[in-house]
DSSP file (Angstrom, degrees, kcal/mol; ACC not computed):
  #  RESIDUE AA STRUCTURE BP1 BP2  ACC     N-H-->O    O-->H-N    N-H-->O    O-->H-N    TCO  KAPPA ALPHA  PHI   PSI    X-CA   Y-CA   Z-CA
    1    1 A M     >        0   0    0      0, 0.0     4,-2.2     0, 0.0     5,-0.2   0.000 360.0 360.0 360.0 -35.6  180.4  170.7  164.4
    2    2 A W  H  >  +     0   0    0      1,-0.2     4,-2.5     2,-0.2     5,-0.2   0.882 360.0  52.4 -64.6 -36.7  177.8  173.4  165.1
    3    3 A Y  H  > S+     0   0    0      2,-0.2     4,-2.4     1,-0.2    -1,-0.2   0.899 108.2  50.9 -66.6 -38.6  180.3  175.5  167.0
    4    4 A L  H  > S+     0   0    0      2,-0.2     4,-2.1     1,-0.2    -2,-0.2   0.922 111.9  46.2 -64.7 -43.2  182.8  175.4  164.1
    5    5 A S  H  X S+     0   0    0     -4,-2.2     4,-2.5     1,-0.2    -2,-0.2   0.885 112.1  52.1 -66.9 -37.1  180.2  176.5  161.7
    6    6 A G  H  X S+     0   0    0     -4,-2.5     4,-2.9     2,-0.2    -2,-0.2   0.898 108.6  51.0 -63.3 -39.8  179.1  179.2  164.1
    7    7 A T  H  X S+     0   0    0     -4,-2.4     4,-2.6     2,-0.2    -2,-0.2   0.908 110.8  48.1 -63.9 -42.0  182.7  180.4  164.4
    8    8 A I  H  X S+     0   0    0     -4,-2.1     4,-2.5     2,-0.2    -2,-0.2   0.923 113.7  46.3 -65.7 -44.2  183.0  180.6  160.6
    9    9 A I  H  X S+     0   0    0     -4,-2.5     4,-2.5     2,-0.2     5,-0.2   0.931 113.0  50.2 -63.4 -45.3  179.8  182.5  160.3
   10   10 A F  H  X S+     0   0    0     -4,-2.9     4,-2.3     1,-0.2     5,-0.2   0.929 112.2  47.6 -56.9 -47.5  180.7  184.9  163.1
   11   11 A F  H  X S+     0   0    0     -4,-2.6     4,-2.4     1,-0.2    -1,-0.2   0.906 110.6  51.4 -62.8 -42.1  184.1  185.5  161.5
   12   12 A C  H  X S+     0   0    0     -4,-2.5     4,-2.2     2,-0.2    -1,-0.2   0.920 110.7  47.8 -63.5 -43.9  182.6  186.1  158.1
   13   13 A Y  H  X S+     0   0    0     -4,-2.5     4,-2.4     1,-0.2    -1,-0.2   0.944 115.2  44.5 -61.5 -47.6  180.1  188.7  159.4
   14   14 A W  H  X S+     0   0    0     -4,-2.3     4,-2.6     1,-0.2    -1,-0.2   0.829 110.1  56.1 -69.2 -29.8  182.7  190.5  161.4
   15   15 A L  H  X S+     0   0    0     -4,-2.4     4,-2.6    -5,-0.2    -1,-0.2   0.916 108.5  47.6 -64.9 -43.0  185.1  190.4  158.4
   16   16 A V  H  X S+     0   0    0     -4,-2.2     4,-1.9     2,-0.2    -2,-0.2   0.936 113.8  47.0 -62.8 -46.1  182.5  192.1  156.2
   17   17 A F  H  X S+     0   0    0     -4,-2.4     4,-1.2     1,-0.2    -2,-0.2   0.905 113.2  50.3 -60.8 -41.0  181.9  194.7  158.9
   18   18 A F  H  < S+     0   0    0     -4,-2.6     3,-0.3     1,-0.2    -2,-0.2   0.913 110.8  47.5 -64.3 -43.9  185.7  195.2  159.3
   19   19 A L  H  < S+     0   0    0     -4,-2.6    -1,-0.2     1,-0.2    -2,-0.2   0.811 112.1  50.1 -70.4 -29.3  186.3  195.6  155.6
   20   20 A K  H  < S+     0   0    0     -4,-1.9     2,-0.3    -5,-0.2    -1,-0.2   0.694  86.9 103.0 -79.6 -19.2  183.4  198.1  155.3
   21   21 A D     <  -     0   0    0     -4,-1.2     3,-0.2    -3,-0.3     5,-0.0  -0.498  49.1-173.5 -70.1 124.1  184.7  200.2  158.2
   22   22 A K  S    S+     0   0    0     -2,-0.3    -1,-0.2     1,-0.2    -4,-0.0   0.487  72.5  73.8 -96.4  -5.0  186.4  203.3  156.9
   23   23 A T  S    S+     0   0    0      1,-0.1     2,-0.4     2,-0.1    -1,-0.2   0.713  97.3  48.2 -83.1 -19.7  187.7  204.6  160.3
   24   24 A T  S    S-     0   0    0     -3,-0.2     2,-0.1    -6,-0.2    -1,-0.1  -0.967  88.4-116.7-123.4 137.5  190.4  201.9  160.6
   25   25 A S    >   -     0   0    0     -2,-0.4     3,-1.6     1,-0.1     6,-0.1  -0.422  18.0-131.5 -67.9 142.7  192.9  201.0  157.9
   26   26 A N  T 3  S+     0   0    0      1,-0.3    -1,-0.1    -2,-0.1     6,-0.0   0.636 107.7  59.3 -70.2 -12.6  192.6  197.4  156.7
   27   27 A S  T 3  S+     0   0    0      4,-0.0     2,-0.7     5,-0.0    -1,-0.3   0.341  72.8 119.9 -96.2   6.8  196.4  197.0  157.2
   28   28 A H    X>  -     0   0    0     -3,-1.6     4,-1.3     1,-0.2     3,-0.5  -0.636  52.6-157.5 -75.3 110.8  196.1  197.8  160.9
   29   29 A L  H 3> S+     0   0    0     -2,-0.7     4,-2.2     1,-0.2     5,-0.2   0.855  86.2  57.7 -61.8 -40.5  197.6  194.7  162.5
   30   30 A A  H 3> S+     0   0    0      1,-0.2     4,-2.3     2,-0.2    -1,-0.2   0.864 103.7  54.1 -61.6 -35.9  195.9  195.1  165.9
   31   31 A S  H <> S+     0   0    0     -3,-0.5     4,-2.1     2,-0.2    -1,-0.2   0.904 109.0  47.9 -65.1 -41.3  192.5  195.2  164.3
   32   32 A W  H  X S+     0   0    0     -4,-1.3     4,-2.4     2,-0.2    -2,-0.2   0.888 110.3  52.3 -65.7 -39.2  193.1  191.8  162.5
   33   33 A V  H  X S+     0   0    0     -4,-2.2     4,-2.7     2,-0.2     5,-0.2   0.929 109.9  47.9 -63.6 -44.8  194.4  190.3  165.8
   34   34 A V  H  X S+     0   0    0     -4,-2.3     4,-2.7     1,-0.2    -1,-0.2   0.909 111.4  51.4 -62.0 -42.0  191.2  191.3  167.6
   35   35 A L  H  X S+     0   0    0     -4,-2.1     4,-1.8     1,-0.2    -2,-0.2   0.915 112.9  44.6 -61.4 -44.2  189.0  190.0  164.8
   36   36 A I  H  X S+     0   0    0     -4,-2.4     4,-1.9     2,-0.2    -2,-0.2   0.901 114.2  48.8 -69.4 -41.1  190.8  186.6  164.9
   37   37 A I  H  X S+     0   0    0     -4,-2.7     4,-2.3     2,-0.2    -2,-0.2   0.915 110.0  52.2 -64.8 -42.2  190.8  186.4  168.7
   38   38 A A  H  X S+     0   0    0     -4,-2.7     4,-0.6     1,-0.2    -1,-0.2   0.907 111.9  45.8 -60.9 -42.0  187.1  187.2  168.8
   39   39 A A  H  < S+     0   0    0     -4,-1.8     3,-0.3    -5,-0.2    -1,-0.2   0.850 112.4  52.1 -69.1 -33.1  186.3  184.5  166.3
   40   40 A A  H  < S+     0   0    0     -4,-1.9    -2,-0.2     1,-0.2    -1,-0.2   0.866 113.5  41.1 -73.2 -35.9  188.5  182.0  168.2
   41   41 A I  H >X S+     0   0    0     -4,-2.3     4,-2.7     1,-0.2     3,-1.2   0.456  86.2  97.8 -93.7   0.9  186.9  182.5  171.6
   42   42 A W  H 3X S+     0   0    0     -4,-0.6     4,-2.3    -3,-0.3    -1,-0.2   0.895  77.8  57.6 -55.1 -43.1  183.3  182.7  170.3
   43   43 A P  H 34 S+     0   0    0      0, 0.0    -1,-0.3     0, 0.0    -2,-0.1   0.760 114.9  38.9 -62.9 -20.7  182.6  179.0  171.2
   44   44 A L  H <> S+     0   0    0     -3,-1.2     4,-1.4    -4,-0.1    -2,-0.2   0.840 116.1  48.2 -91.3 -40.4  183.6  179.8  174.8
   45   45 A S  H  X S+     0   0    0     -4,-2.7     4,-2.3     1,-0.2     5,-0.2   0.847 104.1  59.0 -75.0 -33.3  182.0  183.2  175.2
   46   46 A A  H  X S+     0   0    0     -4,-2.3     4,-2.1    -5,-0.2    -1,-0.2   0.945 108.5  42.9 -64.0 -49.3  178.6  182.4  173.8
   47   47 A P  H  > S+     0   0    0      0, 0.0     4,-2.4     0, 0.0    -1,-0.2   0.897 114.5  51.7 -64.2 -37.1  177.7  179.6  176.3
   48   48 A L  H  X S+     0   0    0     -4,-1.4     4,-2.1     1,-0.2    -2,-0.2   0.889 109.2  50.4 -64.8 -38.2  179.0  181.6  179.2
   49   49 A A  H  X S+     0   0    0     -4,-2.3     4,-2.3     2,-0.2    -1,-0.2   0.895 110.1  50.3 -65.8 -39.4  176.9  184.6  178.1
   50   50 A M  H  X S+     0   0    0     -4,-2.1     4,-2.5     2,-0.2    -2,-0.2   0.907 109.4  50.8 -65.1 -41.6  173.8  182.3  177.9
   51   51 A I  H  X S+     0   0    0     -4,-2.4     4,-2.4     1,-0.2    -2,-0.2   0.914 110.7  49.8 -61.5 -42.2  174.5  181.0  181.4
   52   52 A E  H  X S+     0   0    0     -4,-2.1     4,-2.2     1,-0.2    -2,-0.2   0.909 110.9  48.8 -63.8 -42.2  174.8  184.5  182.7
   53   53 A L  H  X S+     0   0    0     -4,-2.3     4,-2.1     2,-0.2    -2,-0.2   0.899 111.3  49.8 -64.1 -40.8  171.6  185.6  181.1
   54   54 A I  H  X S+     0   0    0     -4,-2.5     4,-2.3     2,-0.2    -2,-0.2   0.916 110.8  49.7 -64.5 -43.0  169.8  182.5  182.5
   55   55 A N  H  X S+     0   0    0     -4,-2.4     4,-2.3     1,-0.2    -2,-0.2   0.898 110.4  50.1 -63.1 -40.3  171.1  183.3  186.0
   56   56 A K  H  X S+     0   0    0     -4,-2.2     4,-2.2     2,-0.2    -1,-0.2   0.891 110.1  50.5 -65.3 -38.7  170.0  186.9  185.8
   57   57 A A  H  X S+     0   0    0     -4,-2.1     4,-2.2     2,-0.2    -2,-0.2   0.897 110.6  49.3 -65.9 -39.6  166.5  185.8  184.7
   58   58 A K  H  X S+     0   0    0     -4,-2.3     4,-2.6     2,-0.2    -2,-0.2   0.906 110.9  49.9 -65.2 -41.3  166.3  183.4  187.7
   59   59 A Q  H  X S+     0   0    0     -4,-2.3     4,-2.2     2,-0.2    -2,-0.2   0.897 110.9  49.5 -63.7 -40.2  167.4  186.1  190.1
   60   60 A K  H  X S+     0   0    0     -4,-2.2     4,-2.0     2,-0.2    -1,-0.2   0.905 111.7  48.8 -65.3 -41.1  164.8  188.5  188.7
   61   61 A Q  H  X S+     0   0    0     -4,-2.2     4,-2.0     2,-0.2    -2,-0.2   0.912 110.5  50.8 -65.0 -42.7  162.1  185.8  189.0
   62   62 A D  H  X S+     0   0    0     -4,-2.6     4,-1.9     1,-0.2    -2,-0.2   0.899 109.6  50.6 -62.0 -40.9  163.2  185.1  192.6
   63   63 A K  H  X S+     0   0    0     -4,-2.2     4,-2.0     1,-0.2    -1,-0.2   0.888 109.1  50.7 -64.7 -39.1  163.0  188.8  193.5
   64   64 A S  H  X S+     0   0    0     -4,-2.0     4,-1.8     1,-0.2    -1,-0.2   0.871 108.8  52.0 -68.6 -34.7  159.6  189.1  192.1
   65   65 A E  H  X S+     0   0    0     -4,-2.0     4,-2.1     2,-0.2    -1,-0.2   0.878 108.2  51.6 -66.6 -37.0  158.4  186.1  194.1
   66   66 A V  H  X S+     0   0    0     -4,-1.9     4,-2.5     1,-0.2    -2,-0.2   0.899 108.3  51.6 -66.2 -40.3  159.7  187.6  197.3
   67   67 A K  H  X S+     0   0    0     -4,-2.0     4,-1.9     1,-0.2    -1,-0.2   0.892 109.1  50.4 -63.4 -39.5  157.9  190.9  196.6
   68   68 A I  H  <>S+     0   0    0     -4,-1.8     5,-2.5     2,-0.2    -1,-0.2   0.913 111.4  48.1 -65.5 -42.0  154.6  189.0  196.0
   69   69 A I  H ><5S+     0   0    0     -4,-2.1     3,-1.3     1,-0.2    -2,-0.2   0.913 112.1  48.7 -65.7 -42.4  155.1  187.1  199.3
   70   70 A K  H 3<5S+     0   0    0     -4,-2.5    -1,-0.2     1,-0.3    -2,-0.2   0.827 109.4  53.2 -66.2 -30.8  155.9  190.3  201.2
   71   71 A G  T 3<5S-     0   0    0     -4,-1.9    -1,-0.3    -5,-0.2    -2,-0.2   0.388 113.4-121.7 -84.2   4.6  152.8  192.0  199.7
   72   72 A K  T < 5S+     0   0    0     -3,-1.3    -3,-0.2     1,-0.1    -2,-0.1   0.801  73.8 130.3  59.1  34.3  150.7  189.0  200.9
   73   73 A E      < +     0   0    0     -5,-2.5     2,-0.3    -6,-0.2    -1,-0.1  -0.333  29.9 157.2-106.7  48.9  149.5  188.2  197.4
   74   74 A V        -     0   0    0     -5,-0.2     2,-0.1    -6,-0.1    -5,-0.0  -0.578  30.9-143.6 -78.7 132.6  150.4  184.5  197.8
   75   75 A T    >   -     0   0    0     -2,-0.3     3,-1.1     1,-0.1    -1,-0.1  -0.331  27.1-101.8 -89.2 175.4  148.5  182.2  195.5
   76   76 A N  T 3  S+     0   0    0      1,-0.2    -1,-0.1    -2,-0.1    -2,-0.0   0.491 107.4  83.3 -76.4  -2.9  147.2  178.7  196.3
   77   77 A T  T 3   +     0   0    0      2,-0.1     2,-0.5     0, 0.0    -1,-0.2   0.620  69.0  94.6 -77.4 -10.4  150.1  177.1  194.4
   78   78 A V  S <  S-     0   0    0     -3,-1.1     2,-0.3     1,-0.0    -4,-0.0  -0.709  77.0-132.9 -84.5 126.0  152.4  177.5  197.5
   79   79 A N        -     0   0    0     -2,-0.5     2,-0.7     1,-0.1    -2,-0.1  -0.618  13.7-160.3 -78.8 132.8  152.4  174.3  199.6
   80   80 A S              0   0    0     -2,-0.3    -1,-0.1     1,-0.1    -2,-0.0  -0.802 360.0 360.0-115.2  89.0  151.9  174.9  203.3
   81   81 A N              0   0    0     -2,-0.7    -1,-0.1     0, 0.0    -2,-0.0   0.410 360.0 360.0 -97.2 360.0  153.2  171.8  205.1
C-alpha cells in the first residue's frame, strides 16, 4: 500500500512540475508518456537506487579500511587469531 501511495504522490508532484513548465506544450504526447512511465516504474527504481547507494557506501567504507591498514593505523578492534 505504501508503494501505491508513493506512486500517486510522485505522479502528483511531477504533474504539477510538468504543468508549470512553459518550455514544453501540455499537448505534447511524448511528455505525457514519459510522465506516466516514470510514475509506473517508481516502485521498482526507488529500491534499486537504494541498493546501489548502500553498495557504494560499503565499497567506500571498505576502501577506507584498507587505507588505514596500509598506513599501519590498525586499532585494537581487529582480532589477531
